[in-house]
Structures are given as C-alpha cells and as structure tokens.
C-alpha distance (Angstrom), angle and dihedral (degrees) to the residues before:
residue distance angle dihedral
M1 . . .
R2 3.77 . .
R3 3.75 115.8 .
R4 3.82 93.7 -123.9
N5 3.81 89.6 59.1
M6 3.74 95.8 51.9
P7 3.88 96.9 85.9
V8 3.80 89.1 53.2
A9 3.79 92.7 48.7
L10 3.79 92.3 45.3
A11 3.78 91.5 50.3
A12 3.80 91.3 50.9
A13 3.79 91.7 49.1
L14 3.76 92.0 48.8
A15 3.85 91.1 48.6
G16 3.80 90.4 51.4
W17 3.79 92.2 48.0
S18 3.78 90.3 49.4
T19 3.83 91.6 51.7
A20 3.79 92.5 48.3
R21 3.78 91.2 47.9
H22 3.77 90.4 50.2
C23 3.85 90.9 51.9
L24 3.80 92.2 47.9
A25 3.81 90.8 48.3
A26 3.83 94.9 46.3
P27 3.76 109.7 117.7
P28 3.81 119.6 -115.3
A29 3.77 119.9 -105.4
A30 3.79 107.4 -90.1
W31 3.80 114.2 -166.1
T32 3.76 134.3 -175.9
V33 3.81 115.4 -141.7
A34 3.79 114.3 -159.1
T35 3.81 123.1 -156.0
G36 3.74 131.1 171.2
Y37 3.79 95.9 -146.8
K38 3.80 134.7 89.0
A39 3.81 118.2 -69.1
D40 3.83 91.0 -130.8
G41 3.81 95.8 46.9
Y42 3.79 121.0 105.2
H43 3.82 93.1 -109.3
A44 3.81 95.0 59.2
S45 3.85 89.7 38.6
T46 3.81 89.8 55.7
L47 3.82 89.7 50.7
A48 3.82 89.8 50.4
W49 3.79 91.9 49.4
L50 3.81 92.0 51.0
G51 3.80 92.3 49.6
A52 3.79 92.1 50.7
A53 3.82 92.2 45.6
V54 3.79 93.3 49.4
E55 3.81 92.6 46.8
Q56 3.78 91.5 52.0
A57 3.79 95.8 43.6
T58 3.84 93.5 48.9
G59 3.77 96.4 42.4
G60 3.81 91.1 -114.3
A61 3.84 95.4 -50.0
L62 3.84 87.5 128.6
R63 3.76 124.9 26.2
W64 3.77 131.5 160.3
T65 3.75 143.9 -169.0
V66 3.79 120.9 -138.4
V67 3.83 114.1 -141.3
A68 3.85 108.3 -167.0
E69 3.79 138.2 -169.9
G70 3.84 94.6 42.7
K71 3.79 91.6 -71.3
R72 3.78 93.2 133.4
V73 3.79 99.0 35.1
P74 3.87 129.6 -4.1
L75 3.82 110.0 -101.9
A76 3.80 97.5 -112.2
K77 3.82 92.2 50.1
I78 3.83 97.7 49.5
P79 3.89 96.7 97.6
E80 3.78 91.1 49.5
A81 3.81 92.2 47.8
V82 3.82 94.3 47.7
A83 3.79 90.0 49.1
T84 3.83 86.6 63.3
G85 3.82 92.8 46.2
Q86 3.82 92.9 -112.3
P87 3.01 97.7 136.4
E88 3.77 106.6 13.8
A89 3.83 94.0 -135.3
G90 3.72 139.9 12.1
E91 3.82 148.6 170.0
C92 3.80 126.4 -126.0
I93 3.80 136.1 163.8
M94 3.78 104.9 -102.8
T95 3.76 95.5 -133.9
T96 3.78 90.5 69.3
M97 3.82 89.0 57.0
A98 3.83 94.9 55.5
S99 3.80 94.8 91.0
T100 3.81 88.6 64.8
W101 3.82 100.0 28.6
P102 3.81 107.1 25.4
V103 3.83 93.3 -167.3
C104 3.78 87.4 69.2
G105 3.78 88.7 69.4
A106 3.79 98.0 64.3
D107 3.81 95.0 99.0
A108 3.79 91.7 52.9
I109 3.83 94.0 62.8
P110 3.77 101.4 114.1
F111 3.82 125.9 -116.6
M112 3.84 93.9 6.2
T113 3.80 97.7 108.7
R114 3.79 118.0 52.1
H115 3.79 100.3 -175.0
M116 3.78 143.2 -6.4
N117 3.79 94.0 -78.2
D118 3.80 89.1 59.4
A119 3.79 89.9 48.8
R120 3.86 91.0 50.8
R121 3.81 90.2 49.0
L122 3.81 90.3 49.5
W123 3.82 92.1 52.3
K124 3.84 91.1 47.8
V125 3.81 91.1 60.4
Q126 3.81 94.6 32.2
R127 3.81 96.7 53.3
P128 3.83 101.9 73.5
V129 3.80 90.0 47.1
V130 3.83 91.6 49.6
E131 3.81 91.5 46.2
K132 3.81 91.3 54.1
A133 3.79 93.0 46.0
L134 3.79 94.2 49.5
A135 3.81 94.8 43.8
S136 3.83 90.5 74.9
A137 3.83 87.8 61.9
G138 3.76 93.7 47.5
L139 3.79 95.6 -106.6
V140 3.79 125.7 137.6
P141 3.84 117.4 -161.5
L142 3.79 115.1 -138.2
Y143 3.81 104.7 178.6
T144 3.79 146.0 -37.7
A145 3.79 132.8 -124.9
P146 3.81 118.9 -168.3
W147 3.74 134.1 -140.5
P148 3.81 118.2 -126.9
G149 3.80 115.2 -88.1
Q150 3.81 117.5 -80.3
G151 3.80 116.4 -106.5
L152 3.76 138.1 -171.5
Y153 3.81 122.4 -104.9
C154 3.82 120.1 -165.5
T155 3.75 138.5 170.4
E156 3.81 89.5 -139.6
P157 3.80 132.4 38.5
V158 3.86 120.0 -87.6
R159 3.72 127.3 -155.7
S160 3.80 102.9 159.8
A161 3.79 140.2 9.7
S162 3.80 90.6 -94.0
D163 3.80 89.0 66.5
L164 3.84 88.8 66.0
R165 3.81 94.7 52.6
G166 3.79 108.1 121.4
R167 3.80 94.2 6.1
R168 3.83 116.2 139.9
M169 3.80 100.0 -118.0
R170 3.78 122.0 -167.1
T171 3.87 112.6 -124.9
Y172 3.74 131.2 -175.7
N173 3.79 107.8 172.4
A174 3.81 141.6 17.9
T175 3.85 93.3 -83.6
T176 3.73 97.1 52.2
R177 3.78 90.0 44.0
R178 3.79 91.3 54.8
I179 3.80 91.9 46.2
A180 3.80 89.8 54.6
E181 3.77 91.3 49.1
M182 3.77 93.7 46.9
L183 3.85 89.4 51.6
E184 3.82 88.3 48.9
A185 3.78 89.5 -118.5
V186 3.82 121.3 139.4
P187 3.80 109.5 -103.0
V188 3.83 113.2 -135.9
E189 3.82 116.0 -173.7
V190 3.80 108.1 -136.4
P191 3.82 126.3 162.5
M192 3.81 116.3 -135.9
A193 3.80 92.7 -108.7
E194 3.81 89.8 60.7
V195 3.82 99.8 44.4
G196 3.78 94.0 101.8
Q197 3.78 92.8 49.9
A198 3.85 91.4 47.1
L199 3.83 91.3 51.7
E200 3.78 92.2 46.0
S201 3.82 92.4 51.8
G202 3.82 94.0 43.1
R203 3.84 93.2 -117.0
I204 3.82 88.2 132.5
D205 3.79 132.8 25.4
S206 3.80 100.2 177.2
M207 3.82 138.3 31.9
I208 3.79 142.7 169.0
T209 3.80 114.5 -127.5
S210 3.80 138.9 117.9
S211 3.76 127.9 -72.0
V212 3.86 87.3 -117.7
T213 3.82 90.2 59.3
G214 3.78 91.2 46.9
V215 3.81 89.7 56.2
E216 3.81 92.0 46.9
Q217 3.80 90.4 52.2
Q218 3.82 94.1 40.5
V219 3.82 89.4 -132.4
W220 3.86 91.6 176.3
R221 3.79 84.9 86.6
W222 3.80 87.9 73.8
M223 3.87 110.8 5.4
R224 3.79 126.5 71.7
H225 3.86 103.6 -177.9
F226 3.80 136.2 52.9
Y227 3.82 122.1 -176.9
D228 3.78 114.8 -163.1
L229 3.84 96.2 -135.5
N230 3.81 97.2 158.2
A231 3.81 80.5 -149.0
W232 3.82 90.3 173.6
M233 3.78 136.4 -21.6
P234 3.79 109.3 -139.3
K235 3.81 116.7 -157.8
N236 3.75 132.8 -144.3
L237 3.80 113.7 -135.2
V238 3.82 122.6 -149.3
M239 3.78 111.0 -154.0
V240 3.77 137.6 174.9
H241 3.84 133.8 -152.5
H242 3.79 110.0 -97.0
G243 3.82 92.9 -132.2
A244 3.78 92.9 51.9
H245 3.81 90.5 46.1
Q246 3.83 93.0 50.4
S247 3.81 92.7 47.3
L248 3.79 90.0 66.4
D249 3.72 121.5 96.2
P250 3.84 108.7 -97.9
A251 3.78 91.0 -116.8
V252 3.81 90.2 53.7
R253 3.79 91.0 48.2
Q254 3.79 89.7 52.4
T255 3.85 91.3 50.1
L256 3.77 89.5 48.6
A257 3.82 91.5 52.1
E258 3.80 93.6 48.0
L259 3.79 94.1 47.6
S260 3.81 91.6 44.9
L261 3.80 87.7 61.9
Q262 3.80 88.6 54.5
A263 3.79 90.4 47.8
E264 3.78 89.2 52.2
Q265 3.82 91.0 53.8
R266 3.79 89.6 48.8
G267 3.81 92.2 49.0
W268 3.84 93.7 50.5
A269 3.80 92.3 46.0
A270 3.82 88.7 49.2
A271 3.80 90.3 52.8
E272 3.80 92.4 52.9
K273 3.78 91.1 47.6
A274 3.80 91.7 48.5
A275 3.82 90.8 51.4
Q276 3.83 92.8 51.4
Q277 3.80 94.4 44.5
S278 3.84 93.9 46.6
A279 3.83 91.7 47.7
Q280 3.79 88.5 53.0
T281 3.78 90.4 48.8
L282 3.81 91.3 51.1
A283 3.81 91.3 50.0
G284 3.79 90.9 46.0
N285 3.78 89.6 57.4
G286 3.77 95.0 52.2
I287 3.81 103.8 -89.8
Q288 3.80 115.9 137.0
V289 3.83 104.4 -126.4
E290 3.78 113.1 -159.7
P291 3.79 141.6 161.1
T292 3.80 118.7 -105.7
P293 3.83 110.9 -71.6
T294 3.81 110.2 -111.7
Q295 3.85 95.6 -119.7
L296 3.80 92.2 48.7
R297 3.78 91.7 46.8
G298 3.79 91.1 57.4
T299 3.78 91.8 53.0
L300 3.83 91.9 47.1
V301 3.81 93.0 50.4
R302 3.78 90.8 54.0
M303 3.80 89.4 48.4
G304 3.78 89.9 50.9
E305 3.80 91.0 53.4
R306 3.74 89.8 52.2
F307 3.77 93.2 49.8
A308 3.82 90.2 48.2
R309 3.82 92.9 52.3
E310 3.76 91.4 49.3
W311 3.83 91.6 47.8
V312 3.79 90.9 51.7
R313 3.76 91.1 52.5
E314 3.80 91.2 47.8
V315 3.83 97.7 45.8
G316 3.82 100.1 35.6
P317 3.82 128.3 -161.0
Q318 3.78 93.8 -5.4
A319 3.79 89.8 63.7
N320 3.77 91.1 57.7
Q321 3.83 89.6 52.3
I322 3.80 85.0 64.8
F323 3.79 104.7 32.8
I324 3.82 100.6 43.5
P325 3.81 93.9 58.9
Y326 3.77 92.9 35.9
F327 3.78 96.7 55.4
S328 3.81 93.4 36.4
Q329 3.84 88.9 62.6
Q330 3.75 95.7 53.7
C-alpha cells in the first residue's frame, strides 16, 4: 500500500470498527406487554413463556415484561394503547375490539362453534381478515388463546327452551341480553364482580358463562346444574405495535413469528385443560354437569343462524370472507 493512501485506509478501518462497536453496544429491544387478566392465569403464563423463549432464542435481542391485571393499561383500552406504541404489545379479548374492527366479533356469535376444533377452524379463516383490518391501525397480531366454551348454569334442570321462560338470567352485554330475550327469560344486568351477591339475593337464577368462571365464583353454593353448551369460545388476541415490530432485526421477527405459533398451541391446549379441570371441580362440588339437551340444542342452533345472518348484514363483505370458507369446511 502506498504511504499516501494509508490515512484513507486507516480512516475507513476506524469508521468500520466504530460502526461494529455501535451495533454490538446497541441495547436489546425491551418491550412491555400489557394484559388485563390474572398473572397466574394461563393467558398471562403463555405470554411469559413466549417472552422467555424469544429472549433465549435471540440471545437477548428481544425481551419483554408482562404486566398483568390491567396495571399497565385497563383491559378495554389495550388495543388503543398498543396502536400508539405505549406499550409495545398487549393482550385483549377480541370481542371488546369488535366496535372498532367488526371482524373481531366473529367468534362471539353464539351457537356457531360446537367444540374447540370448530373454534380453531374459525380462527384459521378469520386470521387473515383480522390482520388486514388491524394493519390500518398499526397493529400486528401475534397469536390467539381462547377461553373455554360458555355454558348454562341453572338452579333447576332444563330440557328445552321453554324451561328458561321467565328465568332471571344474568346478562353482561348486548349479545347475552338478546339471548335472554329470545329465550323469554328476564335479562338482569350483573357485572362479574357482583355475580355472587346476585345469586345470594336471588336476583338471578341462571347465567351463561364458562366452567372456569363458575369455579372462580364457587357457584355450587347456589347453582345445581351446568350444561356444556359451548355457546361461544371467545379468544384473547396478542398484538404488537407495527413500528416496534418493524424495528426488530428480520431474523428476530422470524423467530418471534415461529415461537408465537408455539405459544398459540400452548394457549389452546391450556384452554382445553382448564375446561376439563373446571368441569371436574364443578361436579366434585355437587353440580350436575351435562351436555346440551337435544331439544334445547335445536333451539340454540336456530338462534345462532339468526345471529350470524344479522352479523353478516351488519359487517358486510368482510363477514363473508370469514363465513363462506368457515361453513364450506364443515
């Protein structure tokens, strides 16, 4: 090398070394993941597992902290907060997102899914539509984890829809209120925190909720019958801010995508396990756990078809992007 070129070569080498040192010293991506659910529940546990798995697989290039029980952001405001990047990621039940993105409400249409395989099939056709809808808000879905199917609790046995006529049925949103009215029951608005008090006082004598919730509320103190309707299987959606997602190295993004699929499998398996264990707990505490009576099932299926038609009219073409492939695969 000629002597007069040495300063140029040295400057280039120093510049390259400086760039490499900067990359090596760059801090890892540190995300906060907000969820509104209990820290010891399987949803938050799945989030924590994914964070640990990604951190290990990427050598610490991405790590996150799960903040549960709405302590970072209230549950209903998590999608809005994640869309601004504060926090970078979050988990929310999709049904609460339906007012902004109607396609997120497909899995809350009652009596359309009969079991977990139906719910999986629904998410398979729903996912690309949801991804497209959320992209406009800067949200990137990672995975879903469902809740166990919703069942019917009653103080007295039920064999057909007529047995629910005049019952005081707990409601908590527009769908459950309409179900009560269509069954000619008396809708009684009761938030979850007040269910025990409402049962104790006799304000309600029936309600639709999951076996897990029944265990949490120890409903065997008042109820005697649980019918495993699988009325609907709502899903929690884990999503990340688009900017935070794009700022990751492509290899880290790929790792996150691959491990998110594993997290989804874990979350769905955990939901099935939770449903089985809670049903056993209900039975062990004196509740008669039964499948849906045949006559009642027929009525509920017709109600589900009516809800589905109305939802298609309300949502428009996007609804058919979900329903046509879903029902064609039955």
